Every structure is written in structure tokens, then in C-alpha cells.
All heavy atoms as a GROMACS GRO file, in nm:
protein
  626
    1ALA      N    1  10.455  10.869  15.128
    1ALA     CA    2  10.386  10.980  15.062
    1ALA      C    3  10.324  10.932  14.932
    1ALA      O    4  10.379  10.846  14.864
    1ALA     CB    5  10.484  11.092  15.034
    2ARG      N    6  10.212  10.986  14.900
    2ARG     CA    7  10.146  10.952  14.774
    2ARG      C    8  10.216  11.026  14.660
    2ARG      O    9  10.259  11.140  14.677
    2ARG     CB   10  10.000  10.995  14.779
    2ARG     CG   11   9.919  10.913  14.877
    2ARG     CD   12   9.780  10.966  14.887
    2ARG     NE   13   9.728  11.001  14.756
    2ARG     CZ   14   9.601  11.000  14.723
    2ARG    NH1   15   9.512  10.968  14.813
    2ARG    NH2   16   9.561  11.032  14.603
    3PRO      N   17  10.231  10.962  14.543
    3PRO     CA   18  10.298  11.027  14.430
    3PRO      C   19  10.237  11.161  14.391
    3PRO      O   20  10.306  11.253  14.355
    3PRO     CB   21  10.285  10.927  14.316
    3PRO     CG   22  10.266  10.796  14.383
    3PRO     CD   23  10.193  10.827  14.512
    4ASP      N   24  10.103  11.174  14.404
    4ASP     CA   25  10.040  11.300  14.364
    4ASP      C   26  10.061  11.412  14.466
    4ASP      O   27  10.032  11.527  14.439
    4ASP     CB   28   9.891  11.280  14.338
    4ASP     CG   29   9.817  11.230  14.460
    4ASP    OD1   30   9.876  11.156  14.540
    4ASP    OD2   31   9.698  11.266  14.475
    5SER      N   32  10.116  11.378  14.584
    5SER     CA   33  10.140  11.481  14.685
    5SER      C   34  10.275  11.550  14.667
    5SER      O   35  10.301  11.650  14.729
    5SER     CB   36  10.131  11.420  14.826
    5SER     OG   37  10.239  11.330  14.846
    6ASN      N   38  10.360  11.495  14.581
    6ASN     CA   39  10.492  11.553  14.557
    6ASN      C   40  10.517  11.561  14.407
    6ASN      O   41  10.541  11.458  14.344
    6ASN     CB   42  10.598  11.468  14.625
    6ASN     CG   43  10.736  11.528  14.614
    6ASN    OD1   44  10.761  11.615  14.532
    6ASN    ND2   45  10.827  11.482  14.696
    7PRO      N   46  10.514  11.680  14.349
    7PRO     CA   47  10.532  11.692  14.203
    7PRO      C   48  10.670  11.650  14.156
    7PRO      O   49  10.690  11.626  14.037
    7PRO     CB   50  10.506  11.839  14.175
    7PRO     CG   51  10.523  11.910  14.305
    7PRO     CD   52  10.492  11.809  14.413
    8ALA      N   53  10.766  11.632  14.246
    8ALA     CA   54  10.900  11.589  14.206
    8ALA      C   55  10.905  11.440  14.177
    8ALA      O   56  10.997  11.391  14.113
    8ALA     CB   57  11.002  11.625  14.314
    9ILE      N   58  10.806  11.367  14.226
    9ILE     CA   59  10.802  11.222  14.204
    9ILE      C   60  10.724  11.195  14.076
    9ILE      O   61  10.609  11.234  14.062
    9ILE     CB   62  10.734  11.148  14.322
    9ILE    CG1   63  10.816  11.169  14.450
    9ILE    CG2   64  10.720  11.000  14.289
    9ILE    CD1   65  10.749  11.112  14.574
   10LYS      N   66  10.790  11.132  13.979
   10LYS     CA   67  10.726  11.098  13.853
   10LYS      C   68  10.690  10.950  13.854
   10LYS      O   69  10.775  10.866  13.882
   10LYS     CB   70  10.819  11.127  13.734
   10LYS     CG   71  10.865  11.270  13.726
   10LYS     CD   72  10.750  11.362  13.698
   10LYS     CE   73  10.800  11.505  13.684
   10LYS     NZ   74  10.697  11.603  13.693
   11VAL      N   75  10.567  10.919  13.827
   11VAL     CA   76  10.522  10.781  13.823
   11VAL      C   77  10.504  10.741  13.677
   11VAL      O   78  10.435  10.808  13.601
   11VAL     CB   79  10.389  10.763  13.899
   11VAL    CG1   80  10.340  10.621  13.888
   11VAL    CG2   81  10.406  10.804  14.044
   12ILE      N   82  10.570  10.634  13.638
   12ILE     CA   83  10.560  10.585  13.501
   12ILE      C   84  10.498  10.448  13.503
   12ILE      O   85  10.545  10.358  13.572
   12ILE     CB   86  10.700  10.580  13.434
   12ILE    CG1   87  10.760  10.720  13.429
   12ILE    CG2   88  10.691  10.518  13.295
   12ILE    CD1   89  10.902  10.723  13.383
   13ASP      N   90  10.394  10.430  13.427
   13ASP     CA   91  10.328  10.301  13.416
   13ASP      C   92  10.389  10.230  13.297
   13ASP      O   93  10.362  10.264  13.183
   13ASP     CB   94  10.178  10.321  13.397
   13ASP     CG   95  10.102  10.190  13.395
   13ASP    OD1   96  10.165  10.084  13.410
   13ASP    OD2   97   9.980  10.194  13.379
   14ALA      N   98  10.474  10.131  13.322
   14ALA     CA   99  10.546  10.064  13.214
   14ALA      C  100  10.461   9.961  13.141
   14ALA      O  101  10.494   9.918  13.032
   14ALA     CB  102  10.672   9.996  13.269
   15ASP      N  103  10.351   9.922  13.199
   15ASP     CA  104  10.261   9.827  13.134
   15ASP      C  105  10.164   9.907  13.048
   15ASP      O  106  10.091   9.992  13.098
   15ASP     CB  107  10.185   9.747  13.241
   15ASP     CG  108  10.091   9.645  13.184
   15ASP    OD1  109  10.078   9.638  13.060
   15ASP    OD2  110  10.029   9.572  13.262
   16THR      N  111  10.160   9.880  12.920
   16THR     CA  112  10.081   9.963  12.829
   16THR      C  113   9.934   9.929  12.826
   16THR      O  114   9.857   9.996  12.762
   16THR     CB  115  10.137   9.953  12.686
   16THR    OG1  116  10.136   9.816  12.647
   16THR    CG2  117  10.276  10.010  12.678
   17HIS      N  118   9.893   9.823  12.892
   17HIS     CA  119   9.752   9.788  12.902
   17HIS      C  120   9.686   9.766  12.767
   17HIS      O  121   9.567   9.794  12.749
   17HIS     CB  122   9.675   9.896  12.980
   17HIS     CG  123   9.731   9.924  13.116
   17HIS    ND1  124   9.717   9.836  13.221
   17HIS    CD2  125   9.805  10.026  13.162
   17HIS    CE1  126   9.776   9.887  13.328
   17HIS    NE2  127   9.832  10.001  13.294
   18LEU      N  128   9.759   9.717  12.671
   18LEU     CA  129   9.703   9.700  12.538
   18LEU      C  130   9.596   9.593  12.531
   18LEU      O  131   9.515   9.591  12.438
   18LEU     CB  132   9.813   9.671  12.437
   18LEU     CG  133   9.905   9.789  12.409
   18LEU    CD1  134  10.017   9.748  12.316
   18LEU    CD2  135   9.828   9.906  12.354
   19THR      N  136   9.593   9.503  12.628
   19THR     CA  137   9.492   9.397  12.625
   19THR      C  138   9.364   9.438  12.698
   19THR      O  139   9.267   9.364  12.697
   19THR     CB  140   9.546   9.268  12.688
   19THR    OG1  141   9.582   9.294  12.822
   19THR    CG2  142   9.666   9.216  12.610
   20GLU      N  143   9.364   9.554  12.757
   20GLU     CA  144   9.247   9.602  12.829
   20GLU      C  145   9.167   9.698  12.742
   20GLU      O  146   9.220   9.754  12.646
   20GLU     CB  147   9.293   9.675  12.956
   20GLU     CG  148   9.369   9.584  13.051
   20GLU     CD  149   9.441   9.660  13.161
   20GLU    OE1  150   9.450   9.784  13.153
   20GLU    OE2  151   9.490   9.594  13.253
   21PRO      N  152   9.039   9.719  12.774
   21PRO     CA  153   8.961   9.817  12.698
   21PRO      C  154   9.030   9.953  12.700
   21PRO      O  155   9.089   9.992  12.802
   21PRO     CB  156   8.828   9.823  12.772
   21PRO     CG  157   8.820   9.696  12.849
   21PRO     CD  158   8.962   9.657  12.881
   22HIS      N  159   9.025  10.025  12.590
   22HIS     CA  160   9.102  10.149  12.579
   22HIS      C  161   9.064  10.255  12.682
   22HIS      O  162   9.143  10.343  12.714
   22HIS     CB  163   9.094  10.207  12.438
   22HIS     CG  164   8.961  10.266  12.405
   22HIS    ND1  165   8.853  10.189  12.367
   22HIS    CD2  166   8.918  10.394  12.407
   22HIS    CE1  167   8.750  10.268  12.345
   22HIS    NE2  168   8.786  10.392  12.367
   23ASP      N  169   8.944  10.249  12.736
   23ASP     CA  170   8.901  10.350  12.833
   23ASP      C  171   8.891  10.296  12.976
   23ASP      O  172   8.834  10.360  13.063
   23ASP     CB  173   8.769  10.410  12.790
   23ASP     CG  174   8.656  10.307  12.787
   23ASP    OD1  175   8.686  10.186  12.792
   23ASP    OD2  176   8.540  10.349  12.780
   24MET      N  177   8.948  10.180  13.000
   24MET     CA  178   8.934  10.116  13.130
   24MET      C  179   8.975  10.207  13.246
   24MET      O  180   8.901  10.224  13.343
   24MET     CB  181   9.015   9.987  13.135
   24MET     CG  182   9.009   9.918  13.269
   24MET     SD  183   9.103   9.767  13.263
   24MET     CE  184   9.102   9.723  13.434
   25TRP      N  185   9.092  10.266  13.238
   25TRP     CA  186   9.141  10.348  13.348
   25TRP      C  187   9.074  10.484  13.349
   25TRP      O  188   9.050  10.542  13.454
   25TRP     CB  189   9.293  10.362  13.340
   25TRP     CG  190   9.359  10.232  13.363
   25TRP    CD1  191   9.408  10.146  13.267
   25TRP    CD2  192   9.378  10.166  13.487
   25TRP    NE1  193   9.458  10.033  13.326
   25TRP    CE2  194   9.441  10.043  13.460
   25TRP    CE3  195   9.350  10.199  13.619
   25TRP    CZ2  196   9.476   9.953  13.561
   25TRP    CZ3  197   9.384  10.110  13.719
   25TRP    CH2  198   9.446   9.990  13.689
   26LEU      N  199   9.045  10.536  13.234
   26LEU     CA  200   8.985  10.668  13.225
   26LEU      C  201   8.848  10.672  13.292
   26LEU      O  202   8.819  10.762  13.369
   26LEU     CB  203   8.974  10.710  13.078
   26LEU     CG  204   8.929  10.852  13.050
   26LEU    CD1  205   9.027  10.950  13.114
   26LEU    CD2  206   8.920  10.876  12.902
   27LYS      N  207   8.765  10.572  13.267
   27LYS     CA  208   8.629  10.575  13.323
   27LYS      C  209   8.628  10.542  13.472
   27LYS      O  210   8.531  10.573  13.540
   27LYS     CB  211   8.536  10.482  13.245
   27LYS     CG  212   8.568  10.335  13.256
   27LYS     CD  213   8.475  10.256  13.166
   27LYS     CE  214   8.512  10.109  13.169
   27LYS     NZ  215   8.435  10.033  13.072
   28ARG      N  216   8.734  10.482  13.526
   28ARG     CA  217   8.737  10.447  13.668
   28ARG      C  218   8.812  10.549  13.753
   28ARG      O  219   8.808  10.543  13.875
   28ARG     CB  220   8.802  10.310  13.686
   28ARG     CG  221   8.720  10.200  13.626
   28ARG     CD  222   8.782  10.067  13.647
   28ARG     NE  223   8.701   9.963  13.586
   28ARG     CZ  224   8.730   9.836  13.587
   28ARG    NH1  225   8.840   9.795  13.647
   28ARG    NH2  226   8.652   9.749  13.529
   29ALA      N  227   8.885  10.638  13.692
   29ALA     CA  228   8.966  10.734  13.767
   29ALA      C  229   8.879  10.847  13.820
   29ALA      O  230   8.783  10.888  13.756
   29ALA     CB  231   9.075  10.792  13.676
   30PRO      N  232   8.914  10.898  13.938
   30PRO     CA  233   8.844  11.017  13.987
   30PRO      C  234   8.862  11.131  13.887
   30PRO      O  235   8.964  11.141  13.819
   30PRO     CB  236   8.915  11.049  14.120
   30PRO     CG  237   8.981  10.921  14.160
   30PRO     CD  238   9.014  10.850  14.032
   31ALA      N  239   8.764  11.217  13.877
   31ALA     CA  240   8.764  11.324  13.777
   31ALA      C  241   8.891  11.408  13.780
   31ALA      O  242   8.944  11.445  13.676
   31ALA     CB  243   8.641  11.413  13.796
   32LYS      N  244   8.945  11.435  13.900
   32LYS     CA  245   9.063  11.521  13.908
   32LYS      C  246   9.190  11.455  13.853
   32LYS      O  247   9.289  11.522  13.830
   32LYS     CB  248   9.087  11.569  14.050
   32LYS     CG  249   9.127  11.462  14.149
   32LYS     CD  250   9.147  11.523  14.286
   32LYS     CE  251   9.193  11.420  14.387
   32LYS     NZ  252   9.219  11.480  14.517
   33PHE      N  253   9.187  11.321  13.829
   33PHE     CA  254   9.304  11.251  13.777
   33PHE      C  255   9.285  11.202  13.634
   33PHE      O  256   9.372  11.137  13.579
   33PHE     CB  257   9.339  11.131  13.865
   33PHE     CG  258   9.378  11.169  14.005
   33PHE    CD1  259   9.304  11.125  14.113
   33PHE    CD2  260   9.488  11.249  14.027
   33PHE    CE1  261   9.340  11.160  14.242
   33PHE    CE2  262   9.525  11.284  14.155
   33PHE     CZ  263   9.451  11.240  14.264
   34ARG      N  264   9.173  11.227  13.571
   34ARG     CA  265   9.143  11.170  13.440
   34ARG      C  266   9.242  11.210  13.332
   34ARG      O  267   9.263  11.136  13.237
   34ARG     CB  268   9.002  11.204  13.398
   34ARG     CG  269   8.903  11.123  13.479
   34ARG     CD  270   8.771  11.108  13.414
   34ARG     NE  271   8.689  11.024  13.500
   34ARG     CZ  272   8.567  11.055  13.538
   34ARG    NH1  273   8.510  11.165  13.493
   34ARG    NH2  274   8.502  10.975  13.619
   35ASP      N  275   9.306  11.324  13.345
   35ASP     CA  276   9.405  11.364  13.243
   35ASP      C  277   9.542  11.302  13.271
   35ASP      O  278   9.636  11.324  13.195
   35ASP     CB  279   9.415  11.516  13.236
   35ASP     CG  280   9.466  11.578  13.365
   35ASP    OD1  281   9.443  11.519  13.473
   35ASP    OD2  282   9.527  11.686  13.358
   36ARG      N  283   9.555  11.222  13.377
   36ARG     CA  284   9.685  11.166  13.416
   36ARG      C  285   9.690  11.014  13.412
   36ARG      O  286   9.790  10.955  13.448
   36ARG     CB  287   9.721  11.215  13.556
   36ARG     CG  288   9.731  11.366  13.563
   36ARG     CD  289   9.745  11.417  13.703
   36ARG     NE  290   9.866  11.366  13.766
   36ARG     CZ  291   9.896  11.385  13.892
   36ARG    NH1  292   9.816  11.454  13.969
   36ARG    NH2  293  10.004  11.336  13.943
   37VAL      N  294   9.582  10.949  13.372
   37VAL     CA  295   9.579  10.803  13.372
   37VAL      C  296   9.631  10.748  13.239
   37VAL      O  297   9.630  10.816  13.137
   37VAL     CB  298   9.437  10.749  13.398
   37VAL    CG1  299   9.388  10.790  13.535
   37VAL    CG2  300   9.340  10.794  13.291
   38PRO      N  301   9.678  10.621  13.238
   38PRO     CA  302   9.724  10.561  13.113
   38PRO      C  303   9.609  10.555  13.013
   38PRO      O  304   9.496  10.525  13.050
   38PRO     CB  305   9.766  10.419  13.153
   38PRO     CG  306   9.768  10.416  13.301
   38PRO     CD  307   9.686  10.530  13.351
   39GLN      N  308   9.639  10.585  12.889
   39GLN     CA  309   9.538  10.579  12.784
   39GLN      C  310   9.597  10.517  12.660
   39GLN      O  311   9.711  10.542  12.625
   39GLN     CB  312   9.488  10.719  12.750
   39GLN     CG  313   9.418  10.789  12.864
   39GLN     CD  314   9.370  10.926  12.825
   39GLN    OE1  315   9.320  10.946  12.716
   39GLN    NE2  316   9.387  11.020  12.915
   40VAL      N  317   9.518  10.435  12.594
   40VAL     CA  318   9.556  10.380  12.465
   40VAL      C  319   9.478  10.458  12.362
   40VAL      O  320   9.355  10.460  12.365
   40VAL     CB  321   9.524  10.229  12.455
   40VAL    CG1  322   9.554  10.177  12.316
   40VAL    CG2  323   9.602  10.153  12.561
   41LYS      N  324   9.547  10.526  12.273
   41LYS     CA  325   9.481  10.604  12.169
   41LYS      C  326   9.445  10.513  12.053
   41LYS      O  327   9.529  10.439  12.003
   41LYS     CB  328   9.571  10.718  12.120
   41LYS     CG  329   9.612  10.815  12.229
   41LYS     CD  330   9.494  10.893  12.278
   41LYS     CE  331   9.538  10.996  12.382
   41LYS     NZ  332   9.428  11.069  12.437
   42MET      N  333   9.321  10.518  12.012
   42MET     CA  334   9.275  10.437  11.900
   42MET      C  335   9.286  10.519  11.771
   42MET      O  336   9.250  10.637  11.769
   42MET     CB  337   9.130  10.394  11.923
   42MET     CG  338   9.109  10.320  12.056
   42MET     SD  339   9.211  10.173  12.078
   42MET     CE  340   9.131  10.062  11.966
   43HIS      N  341   9.335  10.459  11.665
   43HIS     CA  342   9.347  10.525  11.536
   43HIS      C  343   9.246  10.466  11.440
   43HIS      O  344   9.220  10.346  11.441
   43HIS     CB  345   9.489  10.505  11.480
   43HIS     CG  346   9.594  10.568  11.563
   43HIS    ND1  347   9.622  10.702  11.560
   43HIS    CD2  348   9.678  10.516  11.655
   43HIS    CE1  349   9.718  10.730  11.644
   43HIS    NE2  350   9.755  10.618  11.705
   44HIS      N  351   9.189  10.550  11.357
   44HIS     CA  352   9.093  10.501  11.258
   44HIS      C  353   9.162  10.422  11.148
   44HIS      O  354   9.104  10.332  11.089
   44HIS     CB  355   9.014  10.617  11.198
   44HIS     CG  356   8.928  10.687  11.299
   44HIS    ND1  357   8.816  10.628  11.353
   44HIS    CD2  358   8.939  10.808  11.357
   44HIS    CE1  359   8.760  10.712  11.440
   44HIS    NE2  360   8.832  10.821  11.444
   45HIS      N  361   9.286  10.455  11.121
   45HIS     CA  362   9.362  10.386  11.017
   45HIS      C  363   9.490  10.331  11.079
   45HIS      O  364   9.596  10.392  11.069
   45HIS     CB  365   9.397  10.482  10.902
   45HIS     CG  366   9.276  10.546  10.842
   45HIS    ND1  367   9.188  10.477  10.763
   45HIS    CD2  368   9.228  10.672  10.851
   45HIS    CE1  369   9.091  10.559  10.725
   45HIS    NE2  370   9.113  10.676  10.777
   46PRO      N  371   9.480  10.217  11.146
   46PRO     CA  372   9.600  10.164  11.213
   46PRO      C  373   9.709  10.130  11.112
   46PRO      O  374   9.681  10.088  11.000
   46PRO     CB  375   9.550  10.038  11.284
   46PRO     CG  376   9.425  10.001  11.214
   46PRO     CD  377   9.366  10.127  11.158
   47THR      N  378   9.831  10.151  11.153
   47THR     CA  379   9.944  10.116  11.068
   47THR      C  380   9.983   9.972  11.098
   47THR      O  381   9.952   9.917  11.203
   47THR     CB  382  10.063  10.209  11.094
   47THR    OG1  383  10.098  10.198  11.232
   47THR    CG2  384  10.028  10.353  11.062
   48ARG      N  385  10.053   9.912  11.005
   48ARG     CA  386  10.096   9.775  11.024
   48ARG      C  387  10.221   9.771  11.111
   48ARG      O  388  10.296   9.868  11.117
   48ARG     CB  389  10.123   9.709  10.890
   48ARG     CG  390  10.243   9.769  10.818
   48ARG     CD  391  10.279   9.690  10.694
   48ARG     NE  392  10.394   9.747  10.628
   48ARG     CZ  393  10.520   9.728  10.666
   48ARG    NH1  394  10.547   9.654  10.769
   48ARG    NH2  395  10.620   9.784  10.601
   49ALA      N  396  10.242   9.661  11.175
   49ALA     CA  397  10.364   9.641  11.253
   49ALA      C  398  10.478   9.612  11.156
   49ALA      O  399  10.456   9.556  11.049
   49ALA     CB  400  10.347   9.523  11.348
   50PRO      N  401  10.600   9.652  11.189
   50PRO     CA  402  10.712   9.623  11.098
   50PRO      C  403  10.738   9.473  11.089
   50PRO      O  404  10.714   9.398  11.184
   50PRO     CB  405  10.831   9.695  11.162
   50PRO     CG  406  10.791   9.723  11.301
   50PRO     CD  407  10.642   9.724  11.307
   51GLU      N  408  10.784   9.431  10.975
   51GLU     CA  409  10.823   9.291  10.956
   51GLU      C  410  10.949   9.264  11.037
   51GLU      O  411  11.027   9.355  11.065
   51GLU     CB  412  10.850   9.263  10.808
   51GLU     CG  413  10.728   9.277  10.719
   51GLU     CD  414  10.622   9.173  10.747
   51GLU    OE1  415  10.658   9.058  10.777
   51GLU    OE2  416  10.502   9.207  10.738
   52HIS      N  417  10.972   9.139  11.072
   52HIS     CA  418  11.092   9.101  11.146
   52HIS      C  419  11.216   9.145  11.067
   52HIS      O  420  11.232   9.110  10.951
   52HIS     CB  421  11.094   8.950  11.170
   52HIS     CG  422  11.216   8.904  11.244
   52HIS    ND1  423  11.232   8.927  11.378
   52HIS    CD2  424  11.327   8.840  11.202
   52HIS    CE1  425  11.348   8.878  11.416
   52HIS    NE2  426  11.407   8.824  11.312
   53GLY      N  427  11.300   9.225  11.128
   53GLY     CA  428  11.424   9.271  11.065
   53GLY      C  429  11.408   9.386  10.968
   53GLY      O  430  11.505   9.429  10.906
   54GLU      N  431  11.287   9.439  10.954
   54GLU     CA  432  11.262   9.545  10.855
   54GLU      C  433  11.348   9.669  10.878
   54GLU      O  434  11.389   9.734  10.783
   54GLU     CB  435  11.114   9.582  10.858
   54GLU     CG  436  11.074   9.686  10.757
   54GLU     CD  437  10.926   9.714  10.756
   54GLU    OE1  438  10.848   9.635  10.812
   54GLU    OE2  439  10.887   9.815  10.697
   55HIS      N  440  11.373   9.704  11.002
   55HIS     CA  441  11.448   9.826  11.032
   55HIS      C  442  11.589   9.799  11.085
   55HIS      O  443  11.655   9.889  11.137
   55HIS     CB  444  11.370   9.911  11.132
   55HIS     CG  445  11.236   9.953  11.082
   55HIS    ND1  446  11.121   9.936  11.154
   55HIS    CD2  447  11.199  10.009  10.964
   55HIS    CE1  448  11.020   9.981  11.084
   55HIS    NE2  449  11.063  10.025  10.968
   56THR      N  450  11.634   9.677  11.071
   56THR     CA  451  11.764   9.640  11.126
   56THR      C  452  11.877   9.724  11.068
   56THR      O  453  11.957   9.780  11.143
   56THR     CB  454  11.793   9.490  11.102
   56THR    OG1  455  11.690   9.413  11.164
   56THR    CG2  456  11.928   9.450  11.159
   57GLU      N  457  11.883   9.735  10.937
   57GLU     CA  458  11.992   9.810  10.875
   57GLU      C  459  11.990   9.957  10.917
   57GLU      O  460  12.094  10.013  10.952
   57GLU     CB  461  11.985   9.798  10.723
   57GLU     CG  462  12.020   9.660  10.672
   57GLU     CD  463  12.005   9.648  10.521
   57GLU    OE1  464  11.947   9.737  10.457
   57GLU    OE2  465  12.054   9.546  10.468
   58SER      N  466  11.873  10.019  10.913
   58SER     CA  467  11.868  10.161  10.950
   58SER      C  468  11.903  10.182  11.097
   58SER      O  469  11.970  10.279  11.132
   58SER     CB  470  11.732  10.221  10.917
   58SER     OG  471  11.629  10.159  10.989
   59ALA      N  472  11.861  10.088  11.184
   59ALA     CA  473  11.896  10.100  11.326
   59ALA      C  474  12.046  10.086  11.347
   59ALA      O  475  12.107  10.160  11.424
   59ALA     CB  476  11.822   9.994  11.407
   60LEU      N  477  12.108   9.991  11.276
   60LEU     CA  478  12.253   9.973  11.289
   60LEU      C  479  12.329  10.092  11.233
   60LEU      O  480  12.430  10.134  11.290
   60LEU     CB  481  12.295   9.843  11.220
   60LEU     CG  482  12.244   9.715  11.288
   60LEU    CD1  483  12.278   9.593  11.203
   60LEU    CD2  484  12.298   9.700  11.428
   61LEU      N  485  12.280  10.149  11.124
   61LEU     CA  486  12.344  10.269  11.070
   61LEU      C  487  12.333  10.384  11.169
   61LEU      O  488  12.429  10.460  11.189
   61LEU     CB  489  12.280  10.307  10.936
   61LEU     CG  490  12.311  10.216  10.819
   61LEU    CD1  491  12.220  10.247  10.701
   61LEU    CD2  492  12.458  10.226  10.777
   62ASP      N  493  12.216  10.398  11.233
   62ASP     CA  494  12.198  10.503  11.334
   62ASP      C  495  12.290  10.484  11.453
   62ASP      O  496  12.330  10.582  11.518
   62ASP     CB  497  12.053  10.504  11.385
   62ASP     CG  498  11.955  10.559  11.283
   62ASP    OD1  499  11.998  10.620  11.183
   62ASP    OD2  500  11.833  10.538  11.303
   63LEU      N  501  12.326  10.359  11.482
   63LEU     CA  502  12.418  10.331  11.592
   63LEU      C  503  12.564  10.351  11.554
   63LEU      O  504  12.653  10.333  11.636
   63LEU     CB  505  12.397  10.187  11.641
   63LEU     CG  506  12.266  10.162  11.715
   63LEU    CD1  507  12.246  10.014  11.739
   63LEU    CD2  508  12.264  10.239  11.847
   64GLY      N  509  12.588  10.386  11.427
   64GLY     CA  510  12.724  10.416  11.384
   64GLY      C  511  12.794  10.306  11.306
   64GLY      O  512  12.910  10.322  11.270
   65LEU      N  513  12.727  10.195  11.279
   65LEU     CA  514  12.790  10.090  11.200
   65LEU      C  515  12.792  10.131  11.054
   65LEU      O  516  12.706  10.206  11.007
   65LEU     CB  517  12.714   9.957  11.215
   65LEU     CG  518  12.749   9.876  11.341
   65LEU    CD1  519  12.690   9.936  11.464
   65LEU    CD2  520  12.706   9.733  11.324
   66SER      N  521  12.890  10.083  10.982
   66SER     CA  522  12.900  10.111  10.839
   66SER      C  523  12.830  10.001  10.760
   66SER      O  524  12.795   9.896  10.815
   66SER     CB  525  13.047  10.117  10.797
   66SER     OG  526  13.105   9.987  10.807
   67TRP      N  527  12.812  10.024  10.631
   67TRP     CA  528  12.756   9.920  10.545
   67TRP      C  529  12.845   9.796  10.543
   67TRP      O  530  12.797   9.684  10.536
   67TRP     CB  531  12.733   9.972  10.403
   67TRP     CG  532  12.612  10.060  10.395
   67TRP    CD1  533  12.609  10.195  10.378
   67TRP    CD2  534  12.475  10.019  10.404
   67TRP    NE1  535  12.480  10.240  10.377
   67TRP    CE2  536  12.395  10.133  10.393
   67TRP    CE3  537  12.413   9.896  10.423
   67TRP    CZ2  538  12.257  10.128  10.398
   67TRP    CZ3  539  12.274   9.891  10.428
   67TRP    CH2  540  12.198  10.007  10.415
   68GLU      N  541  12.976   9.817  10.554
   68GLU     CA  542  13.069   9.705  10.560
   68GLU      C  543  13.048   9.624  10.688
   68GLU      O  544  13.052   9.500  10.687
   68GLU     CB  545  13.214   9.753  10.550
   68GLU     CG  546  13.251   9.813  10.415
   68GLU     CD  547  13.203   9.958  10.398
   68GLU    OE1  548  13.173  10.027  10.499
   68GLU    OE2  549  13.192  10.002  10.281
   69ASP      N  550  13.027   9.694  10.800
   69ASP     CA  551  12.999   9.626  10.928
   69ASP      C  552  12.871   9.542  10.917
   69ASP      O  553  12.866   9.428  10.963
   69ASP     CB  554  12.983   9.727  11.042
   69ASP     CG  555  13.109   9.807  11.070
   69ASP    OD1  556  13.219   9.754  11.049
   69ASP    OD2  557  13.094   9.922  11.115
   70ILE      N  558  12.770   9.601  10.857
   70ILE     CA  559  12.642   9.532  10.842
   70ILE      C  560  12.657   9.409  10.752
   70ILE      O  561  12.604   9.301  10.781
   70ILE     CB  562  12.534   9.628  10.789
   70ILE    CG1  563  12.507   9.738  10.895
   70ILE    CG2  564  12.406   9.554  10.753
   70ILE    CD1  565  12.420   9.852  10.848
   71ALA      N  566  12.733   9.424  10.644
   71ALA     CA  567  12.757   9.310  10.554
   71ALA      C  568  12.828   9.197  10.629
   71ALA      O  569  12.795   9.079  10.611
   71ALA     CB  570  12.839   9.355  10.433
   72ALA      N  571  12.924   9.232  10.715
   72ALA     CA  572  12.995   9.131  10.792
   72ALA      C  573  12.901   9.061  10.890
   72ALA      O  574  12.909   8.939  10.910
   72ALA     CB  575  13.113   9.194  10.867
   73LEU      N  576  12.811   9.136  10.952
   73LEU     CA  577  12.713   9.075  11.042
   73LEU      C  578  12.621   8.981  10.967
   73LEU      O  579  12.588   8.872  11.017
   73LEU     CB  580  12.631   9.184  11.113
   73LEU     CG  581  12.704   9.268  11.216
   73LEU    CD1  582  12.619   9.384  11.262
   73LEU    CD2  583  12.746   9.181  11.335
   74LYS      N  584  12.581   9.020  10.847
   74LYS     CA  585  12.496   8.932  10.765
   74LYS      C  586  12.571   8.806  10.727
   74LYS      O  587  12.518   8.695  10.735
   74LYS     CB  588  12.449   9.005  10.640
   74LYS     CG  589  12.341   9.106  10.664
   74LYS     CD  590  12.296   9.169  10.534
   74LYS     CE  591  12.186   9.270  10.558
   74LYS     NZ  592  12.135   9.327  10.434
   75GLN      N  593  12.696   8.823  10.684
   75GLN     CA  594  12.775   8.707  10.641
   75GLN      C  595  12.799   8.612  10.758
   75GLN      O  596  12.801   8.489  10.740
   75GLN     CB  597  12.908   8.752  10.582
   75GLN     CG  598  12.987   8.640  10.522
   75GLN     CD  599  13.109   8.689  10.445
   75GLN    OE1  600  13.140   8.807  10.446
   75GLN    NE2  601  13.177   8.598  10.378
   76GLY      N  602  12.814   8.667  10.877
   76GLY     CA  603  12.837   8.583  10.995
   76GLY      C  604  12.708   8.524  11.052
   76GLY      O  605  12.713   8.448  11.148
   77GLY      N  606  12.593   8.562  10.997
   77GLY     CA  607  12.467   8.507  11.043
   77GLY      C  608  12.407   8.577  11.164
   77GLY      O  609  12.308   8.530  11.220
   78ALA      N  610  12.468   8.688  11.206
   78ALA     CA  611  12.416   8.759  11.323
   78ALA      C  612  12.284   8.829  11.293
   78ALA      O  613  12.200   8.844  11.382
   78ALA     CB  614  12.519   8.859  11.374
   79ILE      N  615  12.267   8.873  11.170
   79ILE     CA  616  12.142   8.935  11.126
   79ILE      C  617  12.101   8.874  10.993
   79ILE      O  618  12.183   8.816  10.922
   79ILE     CB  619  12.153   9.089  11.114
   79ILE    CG1  620  12.260   9.130  11.013
   79ILE    CG2  621  12.179   9.152  11.249
   79ILE    CD1  622  12.264   9.279  10.986
   80GLY      N  623  11.972   8.886  10.961
   80GLY     CA  624  11.920   8.824  10.839
   80GLY      C  625  11.932   8.910  10.716
   80GLY      O  626  11.967   9.021  10.712
   0.00000   0.00000   0.00000
């Protein structure tokens, strides 16, 4: 069965197509599917990517680690 023939089947495109033109799939899709194709949204003011390790502490805190746990990981060389 085709995925569009059964609304219970969800199709997820895990490849983000970032190396392709932003409208590649949109301009090639049949009109009835244009609102369902992968799209890369372009921003006029792109944000920078985080630096390596920039969010490590906040992520570990969100996972339930304490500041003492984080200090021990730093001391042991597990994180920078």
C-alpha cells in the first residue's frame, strides 16, 4: 500500500536534504502533495551553530546531574 493511501501510516524523511536546493522537492512534487514534502526553511538572519561543548553543562543538568557530578566528569576528562 502507498503511504498516502492510509492516514495511519506516518512517513518520516530522516535525511534533511541540507545539501540540496531548498525548493528541490517542492518544485518537483505533484500539486496535491506540495504541502507534505520535505522543506528547508531559509532565514534572513541565520543563527550561528553552537560551539563544541557550549551546551554540555545545561544538557547534563537537564538530565538530572548535579554540579558536583559535572565537576567530577570534568576532572575525569569525560567532558571539557
